[in-house]
C-alpha positions in Angstrom: 199.5 53.7 70.6 197.2 56.3 71.6 195.4 59.0 69.3 194.2 62.2 70.8 191.6 63.8 68.8 191.1 67.5 68.8 188.1 68.8 70.9 187.5 65.7 72.8 186.5 66.1 76.4 186.8 63.7 79.4 183.2 64.7 80.3 181.6 63.6 77.3 183.8 60.8 76.3 184.2 59.1 72.7 180.4 59.6 72.3 180.6 63.2 72.7 182.9 63.8 69.6 179.9 62.8 67.4 176.6 63.9 68.6 175.6 67.6 68.9 175.7 69.4 72.3 172.6 69.5 74.2 173.6 72.6 76.0 172.1 75.7 74.3 174.6 78.5 73.7 173.5 82.0 74.0 174.9 84.2 71.5 175.6 87.9 72.7 176.2 90.7 70.4 179.8 92.1 70.3 178.7 95.7 70.4 176.5 97.3 73.2 174.4 99.4 70.7 173.4 97.4 67.5 173.0 99.2 64.5 169.5 99.5 62.8 168.7 98.6 59.2 169.1 102.3 57.7 172.4 102.8 59.7 173.8 99.6 58.6 172.9 100.3 55.0 174.6 103.8 55.0 177.9 102.1 56.0 177.7 100.6 52.2 175.9 103.3 50.4 175.9 106.9 51.4 172.8 107.6 49.3 170.4 105.7 51.4 167.6 107.9 52.3 165.2 107.4 55.3 162.1 105.3 54.5 158.9 107.4 54.5 156.1 105.9 56.4 153.2 104.4 54.2 149.6 106.0 54.5 147.0 103.2 53.6 144.9 104.1 50.7 141.1 104.9 51.2 138.7 102.3 49.6 136.5 103.8 46.5 132.8 103.3 46.5 133.0 100.3 44.1 135.6 98.5 46.5 133.2 99.5 49.5 130.1 98.0 47.7 132.3 94.8 46.9 133.4 94.4 50.3 129.7 94.6 51.7 128.4 92.1 49.1 131.3 89.6 50.1 130.5 90.0 53.7 127.0 89.5 53.2 127.8 86.3 51.0 130.1 85.1 53.9 127.3 85.7 56.4 124.7 83.7 54.3 127.4 80.9 53.6 127.9 80.5 57.3 124.7 80.9 59.0 122.7 78.2 60.4 119.3 77.8 58.9 
């Protein structure tokens, strides 16, 4: 009596049932034009607003001085005397 297992292949033989395939599978998107994050969020929630670009804040005088002191300390630490 012979048992046929589903998914078995004559190329791989019995060992092909238990090991992973060595061929990498390429996954192609199903649609030609993929949705961006905001468009995808709009599908679930109609109140989604566009993200505003964030402007970096300017450093204050004390932060500039602290940064300069740290850089001078780093320079003294790594300098070869």
